[in-house]
C-alpha positions, 0 to 999 in steps of 0.5 A, a space after each residue: 449417623 453410624 459413621 459419626 458415632 464410630 468416629 466419636 467412639 474411636 475418639 474416646 478410646 484414643 483419649 482414654 489411651 492417652 490419658 496419663 496413668 494416675 500417680 501411685 500413692 505411698 504409705 510409710 509405716 514406721 514402728 518405734 523400737 520394733 526388733 528384728 524377731 518381734 513378729 511371728 513371720 520372722 521367728 517370734 513364737 510368743 508374740 503374734 502378728 497375723 495381719 503383718 504375717 499375711 501382708 508379708 506374703 503380699 510384699 517383698 521381705 528383706 532379711 538384711 534390712 538395716 536402720 541408719 542408726 541404732 537409735 531413733 532420731 538419726 534413723 528418722 533424719 536419714 529417712 527424711 533426707 536420704 542422707 547418712 546421719 553423720 552427714 546430717 549431723 544428727 547422730 544421737 537421739 534428741 536431745 541425747 545423753 552427754 555424761 561428763 564422768 566418762 572417759 570420752 566426751 560425745 560430740 555436740 550434734 544437732 537438736 533438730 533437723 535443719 529447715 535447710 535440708 530438703 525432705 522427702 515430703 517437701 519434694 513430694 508436695 512440690 510434685 503434687 502430693 498431699 502429705 500427711 503425718 501422724 505419730 512420733 516425730 522426734 526431729 526438733 522442737 516447735 518451728 521444726 515440726 512436720 508441717 515445717 518440713 513438708 507435711 500438710 498435716 501433723 497429728 501427734 508429732 512433736 519433740 518428745 520421743 516417748 508419749 509423755 502421757 503414756 499410751 492412754 488418753 490424756 496424752 499430754 501431747 500438744 499436737 494431739 487432742 485427748 480422746 475419750 477415757 480409755 482410748 489407746 494411742 496406737 488405735 487413735 493414730 490409726 483412726 486419724 490415718 483411716 480418716 485421711 484415707 477416707 477423704 476424696 483424693 484428687 491428688 496422690 498422697 504420702 501418708 507417714 504413720 509413725 507409731 510411738 509403740 513399742 517404745 517405752 513406757 511398756 503399757 499393756 493393751 488392756 484389750 489384749 493383755 489377758 490373752 498373753 498372760 494366759 499364754 504365758 501361764 500355759 508354757 513350761 519353764 517360761 522365765 526371764 533370762 539374761 546375759 552380760 553384755 559389757 556394762 549391760 544385760 541383754 534379755 534372751 527371751 520374749 516372755 513379756 505379756 505386756 510387750 506382746 499385747 503392744 505388738 498384737 495391738 500394732 498388728 491389729 491396727 496395721 490390719 485395719 489400715 490395710 483393710 481401709 486401703 482395700 475398701 477405698 480401692 487404693 491398695 493396688 495403686 499404693 506402695 506400702 513400706 513397713 519397717 522399724 527405726 532401730 533394733 529392739 530394746 533388749 539390752 540395758 545397763 546392769 543396774 536398771 531396775 527391770 529387764 529389757 522388754 524384749 529379745 532379738 535373738 539370734 542377734 547380739 545386743 539391741 537398741 543402742 548397740 552396733 551389733 546386729 541386734 541394734 540395727 537390723 530391722 524388719 522391712 516389708 515393701 509392697 510396690 504399687 500394682 504388685 502381684 507376686 507372693 512370698 518373695 524374700 530378698 537378701 540384699 543389704 539395704 538401709 534407711 536412707 535408701 527410702 528417699 531415692 527409692 520413693 522418688 524413683 517410683 514417683 518418677 520425680 527428679 529434683 535439682 534441690 536434692 543433693 548429697 544423697 547417700 541412699 541408693 534406689 531400690 527399684 531394680 531390686 523391687 522389680 527383680 531386674 538386678 542386684 544393688 551396685 553397693 557393697 558397703 554400709 556403715 554406722 556412726 554412733 560416737 555417743 554413750 547410751 542407756 543400753 550400756 553402749 560406749 562410743 564407736 562405729 561399724 562397717 559392713 562390706 558383703 558379709 564382713 562386719 567390723 565394729 570399732 570401740 573408741 574407749 578401748 581403741 579396739 575392733 571386732 571382726 565377724 563373718 555374718 554369713 557364718 556368725 549372725 550372732 556375732 559371737 566369734 571375733 576373728 579379728 586376730 585371724 584376718 589382720 589385713 581385712 581389719 586394716 582394710 575395713 578400718 581404713 574404709 570406715 575412717 574414709 567414709 567418716 571423713 567424706 561426710 565430715 562426721 563428728 567425733 568424740 574427744 578425750 575427757 580431761 576431767 575423767 
């Protein structure tokens, strides 16, 4: 009898040892228009983000992280496909702005993410993942919604980029039922995500929580606004200050109680989501990615009725611009089964890197996936090596309400070149010495200008990037 018992005990141990380790889950938190310095862990002294600050200590901080575009739809298309916005031909926010009274005419890019593109949720779903989407989509009208692009569930995602009913119910959103009077949209999207996490999960999951906040309209969170009004009253010389940026004005301060209350609400809800993951025993086996779709809205055309809502100093410009303020974003990644703390990485990374990174982490290969422009970040996440990539570029040949005029940019190591199409001029910066891009050194380094300009044009040609045309009626 003892031998029989020992035999079965050994069999159980062997069986357990051979059992395939459960696949990890993924939670992707994408914030709209969150600036590089809009969080206190990254320098803000007026806004407060205690939960995200705590999470930053449990994750890997990237201080050279970039969005794939300086506006929302291109960045979102790049995250979903792993491709550069120029290759996907979504280079402006949808439907974009195409003025006919300017020197150049912007190209006609796509108004939706094509169904023929292979998306990240489609690949994960084919490999046994449950896929859940909540929040802002902004990648096409009905027929191109998240459920047509690989998500099992879509709560709140449709063609609009800003919440049509604002941040309080009724939402006027065809994919989000109204809540009780006074319900706040950021709370509601988190509630829906928490409800999903509380379900039984026989399969691994991919949860994509795409907050509408902190995109305009800037509507204060009524629960938190008084806290920041009092904080502002307690400060000396806390006044709005601006400087001219081309045909626009850039805000230089963060003394905005309404915006601060929205950031604080975002932080509160990220904290709620993380707490739920821990309560359900999911936190350890879940990779969490937290980032923004573009830089903060700090620059607006001069005649706009009010100052921009935030500042991203020391960076120049903001959303819409290809200066650092428009494209550099916060990024925190906590890999599954991660135990280190206070890790900071300086490798330049970009939004279309998430697709190949998540596929690698999930141990997925797919013959459907082609022409990926992003690179796998797992070597950096595992601290085994640096990225084998020196060059990033951005393509934004459109006019924007931030006063940006059509152009493009390229970064190679610490060199950054920006090309402006209206004037056929370039600017060159050394980001290691001048992160604020205040000292144009293009006249001192003509060979570097020519080299980077040629590389930029070569990259554009390789992706068949769309281009502006001269406006004959101007």
